[in-house]
N, C-alpha and C positions, 0 to 999 in steps of 0.2 A: 445510576451513572448517566451522565449526558455525553454528547459527543465532543470530540477534540478535533479542532481544526488548527491549521498552521498558516501564518502568513507566508509570503514568499521569502521575507526577510529571515524568519525564523527557520524555515527550510534550508536556506543558504547558510545561516549560522550553524546549524547541526551538521551540514555537509563539512564545513570548514573545521569544525571540532573533530569530525572523523578523520579528515586528511592530516591535520596536526598530529593526532595521535598514531595514526598509521605510519608516519614518517618516523616517529621516535620508538614506538612500541607496536609493530605490526600484528602481534598476536593478541593484543588486548583491545584494539580499535572497536571492533564489533561488539565485544561484551560490554565496554563502556557505553556506547550508544544505546544498546538494549537497556542497561540500568538507567540511563537518562529518560528513555521513554516510559520505562516502569514508573520512575518518579512523576513523570507527567500524568500518568494514568492516576496516580494517587491524588494529584491535584483535581482530577475530574470527580473523585469520590469525595473529596474534602476541599471545595473551592476556596474556603477561607484559610487554607493553610499558609499562604503567603501574606505579607503585610501590604497595606494600601500603598500605592506609589507616592501619594502626597506626604507621607511620613519620611519620604527620602528627597522631598523637595522637587518632585517630578510632577508637572501639571498635566497629567493624563489620568482618566479614570481607568486605572488598572491595579494589579496587584503584582508583587514580587516574591518569588520563592527561590530559595538557594538550593542547589544541587552542586556538591563539592565546591569548585571555585567558580561555579557559573550562576549568573542571575537570570531567572525565567521570568519574563515579563508576559503578563496574561491578562485577559478580560474575562469576566463572568456574565453571561447572558442567559438568565434562568438557569438551567443545569448545563448549558453548553460552555465549553472553555475554548477561547480563542488565544492561541500562543502567538504573542507579538515579536518577541525576540528572545534569543538565548545568547548572553553576552558574558565573557569572562570578566570576573569581578575587577581585574586589573585594567580592562580596556577603558579608555576614555569614552565617557557616555554623557550625552545631554539630551535635553527634551527634543531636539530636532531628530534624534536617531530613532524615535519612537513614533511610528504612524499608526494611528488607530482608525 
């Protein structure tokens, strides 16, 4: 397993997910983030878990994996995983939202 790094945007995304869940279901917010991070660890073990971004008409060299209602955008560099964004599937998204 390689290392996992997060962009500043991905860290902010995860913090926002936590806050949103905390407001609605305070007892489950930490557990949900733990499960999200466990899933991200699985990506490190199996980097090709997600599909290539170009299959979703996104012009960046990255992959997308789904966790519940969230799209996890990431890049693979050898065995290292770089998490770019974690975005709700209903959120408007375009290529400019993804900095690589």
